[in-house]
C-alpha positions in Angstrom: 104.1 154.7 237.2 101.6 155.4 234.3 100.2 152.4 232.5 100.3 154.3 229.1 103.9 153.1 228.3 102.8 149.6 229.0 99.8 149.8 226.7 101.9 151.5 224.0 104.5 148.7 224.3 101.8 146.0 224.0 100.4 147.7 220.9 103.9 148.0 219.4 104.6 144.4 220.1 101.3 143.4 218.5 102.1 145.4 215.4 105.5 143.9 215.2 104.2 140.4 215.6 101.6 141.1 212.9 104.3 142.3 210.5 106.5 139.3 211.3 103.5 136.9 210.8 102.7 138.6 207.5 106.3 138.3 206.4 106.3 134.6 207.3 103.1 134.0 205.4 104.4 135.7 202.4 107.7 133.8 202.5 105.7 130.5 202.5 103.9 131.6 199.3 105.6 131.9 195.9 106.5 135.5 195.4 106.0 136.9 191.9 108.6 138.9 190.1 107.6 141.6 187.6 108.0 139.2 184.7 105.9 136.6 186.4 103.2 139.2 187.0 103.3 140.2 183.4 102.9 136.6 182.2 99.7 136.2 184.3 98.4 139.6 183.1 98.9 138.6 179.5 96.8 135.5 180.1 94.1 137.6 181.8 94.0 140.7 179.5 90.9 140.9 177.3 92.5 143.8 175.4 95.5 141.9 174.3 93.3 138.8 173.4 90.9 141.0 171.4 93.8 142.6 169.6 95.1 139.1 168.6 91.6 138.4 167.1 92.0 141.6 165.0 95.2 140.1 163.5 93.2 137.0 162.6 90.6 139.1 160.8 93.2 141.1 159.0 94.9 137.9 157.8 91.5 136.6 156.5 91.0 139.9 154.6 94.4 139.4 153.0 93.3 135.9 151.9 90.1 137.3 150.5 92.1 139.9 148.5 94.4 137.2 147.2 91.5 135.0 146.1 90.5 137.8 143.6 93.6 136.7 141.5 92.3 133.1 141.0 89.4 131.8 138.9 86.0 131.3 140.3 83.9 128.3 139.5 80.1 128.1 140.0 77.3 125.8 139.1 73.7 126.7 138.0 70.7 124.4 137.4 67.1 125.0 136.6 64.0 123.2 135.2 61.5 125.2 133.2 57.9 124.2 132.5 56.0 126.4 130.0 52.7 126.4 128.1 52.6 124.0 125.2 51.3 126.8 122.9 54.8 127.5 121.4 55.0 127.6 117.6 58.1 125.5 117.4 58.2 122.8 120.0 61.7 121.7 118.9 63.2 125.1 119.6 61.0 125.9 122.7 60.0 122.6 124.3 57.5 122.7 127.1 60.0 121.1 129.5 63.5 122.6 129.6 66.1 121.1 132.0 69.3 123.2 132.4 72.6 122.6 134.2 75.9 124.5 133.7 79.4 124.9 135.2 80.9 128.4 134.8 84.6 129.4 135.3 85.7 133.0 135.3 89.3 134.1 135.2 90.1 137.8 135.7 92.8 138.8 133.3 93.1 142.6 133.8 91.4 144.8 136.4 93.6 147.9 136.1 96.1 146.5 138.6 93.6 147.1 141.3 93.8 143.5 142.6 97.5 143.7 143.2 97.3 147.1 144.9 94.5 145.7 147.1 96.7 142.7 148.0 99.5 145.0 149.0 97.0 147.1 151.0 95.6 144.3 153.0 99.1 142.9 153.7 100.1 146.3 155.1 97.0 146.2 157.3 97.9 142.8 158.6 101.3 144.2 159.6 99.5 147.2 161.3 97.3 144.9 163.3 100.3 142.8 164.4 102.1 146.0 165.6 98.9 147.1 167.4 99.1 143.8 169.2 102.7 144.4 170.2 101.7 147.9 171.4 98.9 146.5 173.5 101.5 144.3 175.2 103.8 147.3 175.8 100.9 149.2 177.4 99.9 146.3 179.5 103.6 146.0 180.7 103.5 149.7 181.7 100.3 149.1 183.7 101.7 146.0 185.4 105.0 147.8 186.3 103.1 150.8 187.7 100.9 148.5 189.9 103.8 146.3 190.8 105.8 149.2 192.3 102.7 150.8 193.8 102.0 147.7 195.8 105.7 147.4 196.9 105.9 151.1 197.8 102.8 151.0 200.0 103.9 147.8 201.7 107.3 149.4 202.4 105.5 152.4 203.8 103.6 150.3 206.2 106.9 148.7 207.4 108.5 152.1 207.7 105.6 153.5 209.7 105.7 150.4 212.0 109.4 151.1 212.6 108.7 154.8 213.2 106.0 154.0 215.8 108.5 151.7 217.5 111.1 154.4 217.6 108.7 156.9 219.1 107.4 154.4 221.6 111.0 153.8 222.7 111.4 157.6 223.0 108.1 157.7 225.0 109.4 155.0 227.5 112.6 157.0 228.0 110.7 160.2 228.6 108.3 158.5 231.0 111.3 157.4 233.1 112.8 161.0 232.9 109.4 162.4 234.1 109.4 160.0 237.0 112.8 161.2 238.2 111.9 164.8 237.5 114.3 165.4 234.6 111.6 165.9 231.9 108.2 167.5 231.7 105.0 165.6 231.0 104.4 167.9 228.0 107.3 166.2 226.2 105.6 162.8 226.7 102.4 164.2 225.3 104.2 165.5 222.2 105.6 162.1 221.5 102.2 160.5 222.1 100.6 162.9 219.6 103.1 162.0 217.0 102.4 158.3 217.5 98.7 158.9 217.1 99.4 160.8 213.8 101.6 157.9 212.5 98.8 155.4 213.3 96.4 157.5 211.3 98.9 157.4 208.4 99.0 153.6 208.8 95.3 153.3 208.3 95.4 155.6 205.3 98.3 153.6 203.7 96.4 150.4 204.3 93.5 151.8 202.4 95.8 152.8 199.5 97.4 149.4 199.5 94.0 147.7 199.4 93.1 149.7 196.3 96.3 148.8 194.5 95.9 145.1 195.5 92.5 145.2 193.9 94.1 146.4 190.7 96.7 143.7 191.0 93.9 141.0 191.3 92.1 142.5 188.3 95.2 142.6 186.1 96.7 139.2 187.1 93.7 137.1 188.0 95.6 136.0 191.1 94.6 136.3 194.8 95.0 139.9 196.0 97.3 138.7 198.8 99.9 137.2 196.4 103.4 138.4 197.6 105.6 140.3 195.2 109.4 140.2 194.9 111.5 143.0 193.3 114.4 141.5 191.3 114.9 144.5 188.9 118.3 146.0 188.8 119.4 149.5 187.7 122.4 149.6 185.3 125.6 151.1 186.7 125.4 153.8 184.0 122.6 154.9 181.7 123.2 154.5 178.0 123.4 157.6 175.8 120.1 159.2 174.8 120.8 158.6 171.1 120.9 154.8 171.8 117.3 155.1 172.9 116.1 157.6 170.3 117.3 155.3 167.5 114.7 152.8 168.7 111.8 155.1 167.6 111.8 153.4 164.2 111.0 150.0 165.7 108.3 151.1 168.1 105.1 149.2 167.4 102.9 152.3 167.4 105.2 154.0 164.9 105.4 150.9 162.7 101.6 150.5 162.8 101.2 154.1 161.6 103.7 153.5 158.8 101.8 150.4 157.7 98.5 152.2 157.6 100.2 155.0 155.6 101.3 152.3 153.1 97.8 150.9 152.9 96.4 154.4 152.3 98.8 154.9 149.5 97.9 151.6 147.9 94.2 152.6 148.1 95.0 155.5 145.7 96.2 152.9 143.1 93.0 150.9 143.8 90.8 154.0 143.1 92.7 155.0 140.0 92.5 151.4 138.6 88.8 151.9 138.3 89.4 154.2 135.3 91.1 151.3 133.3 89.3 148.6 131.4 88.6 145.2 132.8 89.2 142.0 130.8 87.7 138.6 132.0 87.8 135.1 130.5 84.5 133.2 131.0 84.0 129.5 130.2 80.8 127.5 130.4 80.3 123.7 130.4 76.7 122.6 129.8 75.6 119.4 131.5 72.0 119.6 130.5 70.3 121.7 127.9 67.1 121.7 125.9 66.0 123.3 122.6 68.1 124.2 119.6 71.3 124.5 121.6 70.9 121.0 123.1 74.0 119.7 121.4 76.2 122.7 122.3 78.3 121.5 125.2 80.6 124.5 125.9 81.5 128.0 125.1 84.3 130.5 125.9 83.9 134.3 126.1 86.5 137.1 126.3 84.8 140.1 127.9 86.1 143.7 127.8 84.5 146.3 130.0 85.5 150.0 129.6 84.2 152.6 132.1 83.0 155.6 130.1 80.9 157.7 132.5 80.1 157.2 136.2 78.8 160.7 137.1 82.1 161.7 138.6 82.1 159.0 141.3 85.5 157.5 140.3 87.2 160.9 140.4 85.7 161.5 143.8 87.0 158.1 145.1 90.5 159.0 143.9 90.4 162.4 145.7 89.0 160.7 148.9 91.9 158.2 148.7 94.4 160.9 148.3 93.0 162.8 151.3 93.1 159.6 153.4 96.8 159.1 152.4 97.7 162.6 153.5 95.9 162.0 156.8 97.8 158.7 157.3 101.1 160.5 156.6 100.3 163.1 159.2 99.4 160.4 161.7 102.8 158.7 161.1 104.6 162.0 161.6 102.7 162.6 164.9 103.5 159.1 166.1 107.2 159.6 165.5 107.2 162.9 167.3 105.3 161.6 170.3 107.6 158.6 170.5 110.6 160.8 170.4 109.2 163.1 173.1 108.2 160.2 175.3 111.7 158.7 175.2 113.4 162.1 175.9 111.0 162.7 178.8 111.5 159.4 180.4 115.3 159.6 179.9 115.5 163.0 181.6 113.3 161.7 184.4 115.6 158.7 185.0 118.7 161.0 185.0 117.1 163.3 187.6 115.8 160.3 189.6 119.3 158.8 189.8 120.8 162.1 190.9 117.9 162.5 193.5 118.5 159.0 194.7 122.2 159.7 195.3 121.4 162.9 197.2 118.7 161.5 199.4 120.9 158.5 200.3 123.6 160.9 201.6 120.9 163.0 203.3 119.4 159.9 205.1 122.9 158.8 206.3 123.6 162.3 207.6 120.1 162.5 209.3 120.7 159.2 211.0 124.0 160.4 212.4 122.5 163.6 213.5 119.7 161.8 215.4 122.1 159.6 217.2 124.2 162.6 218.2 121.2 164.6 219.3 119.9 161.7 221.4 123.3 161.3 223.1 123.6 165.0 223.8 120.0 165.1 225.2 121.0 162.5 227.8 123.8 164.8 229.1 121.6 167.9 228.9 123.2 169.7 225.9 120.0 169.8 223.7 116.3 169.8 224.3 113.7 167.1 223.7 112.4 169.2 220.8 115.8 169.0 219.1 115.8 165.2 219.5 112.3 164.9 218.1 113.1 167.2 215.2 116.2 165.1 214.4 114.2 161.8 214.6 111.5 163.1 212.4 114.0 164.3 209.8 115.7 160.9 209.8 112.6 158.9 209.5 111.1 161.1 206.8 114.3 160.8 204.8 114.3 157.0 205.2 110.7 156.7 204.0 111.4 159.1 201.0 114.5 157.1 200.1 112.5 153.8 199.8 110.0 155.6 197.7 112.6 157.1 195.4 114.3 153.7 195.0 111.0 152.2 193.7 110.3 155.3 191.6 113.6 155.3 189.8 113.1 151.6 188.9 109.6 152.3 187.6 110.7 155.2 185.4 113.7 153.2 184.1 111.2 150.4 183.1 109.1 153.0 181.4 112.1 154.2 179.5 112.9 150.6 178.5 109.3 150.1 177.3 109.3 153.3 175.4 112.5 152.2 173.6 110.9 148.7 172.9 113.5 146.9 175.2 110.8 145.7 177.6 108.7 143.6 177.7 110.1 140.6 175.9 109.1 140.4 172.2 106.2 138.2 171.0 108.7 135.5 170.0 110.1 135.5 173.6 113.4 137.3 173.0 114.5 140.8 173.8 114.4 143.0 170.7 
């Protein structure tokens, strides 16, 4: 009797033990759900952290714009020595100490300060929405990697089961060859298939290693951390309109709208430069020399009227109007892209669910066909080729079924993210 079936059996047993050992090791560790993975990715992401700093900067710019409405107070001091050759030493003494406190209150600036305040407030809102959009994009990346890892790990398990199935077939054929009921070529065909499957195992391991590297980069966790899928598909998908209505609350659309508002306020800022400015200035003198030594304070009402600036003010208004038009176009484009993305993911999920139902039935039928072909082969009604064909169809369908199950969940999560239903909002609740 050939030793090849014994060697193949030992290899299959080793592969099975490795899979069981790996499963046991994974069960001992704490498996991450998708939400757990996302929490770790948020803590690790430099992009999201950087976006939060942009919010801080925008808030400080708002405070700076708000400060323009309040008075400013400054102090000035000097000590002057001059030649003693002055005609009137009383009016122009040789030593002149000087100290002053000055307060300036803007009274009217052509409403520019209020427009600038509204503009910076809109930009704060835009940066906050950009932060939310960065979280949404990170969630998409995490979900993609999460199901890539699970899919490749499932492929390895399926390939191990396929190799085991073919090895059982090989043992059966070896016995039939021994009693003269099968040809050695049938055994070689099975062995060639096993070799091909082992090559696929190595290729899948390489792909899994790459996706595990991405997992470690996104999460900051060890690349061997086990994952656990707890996501559930709804019994029925909501109507498309229920998703499209969410376009208005998408962070990328809201950010574009906020920037459009800021651009419109910038027109008011530019036009305000044509109007006069009125300021109230007050000085309190602490130290003074000369003829004004006994004058302790003064108050000044200053009016500034722009008469001619070489056309620069008109140019600033036209530039602001152009920027406003550009921002409006960006908002329109953001809405259209959001609408298209939701429609695309919705249609993909609908088709995926139909495909999932079809392939589940196909896999069930293929399994029954394989069992029938195998039984008929034993009584000589079909050839070994028929059995191998049925086995290959069944195993291929089973592997495709597992992939589609993960893929439909991934696309459903993408749809949820596109409609701002995942991930959880910044405050920790679902929008």
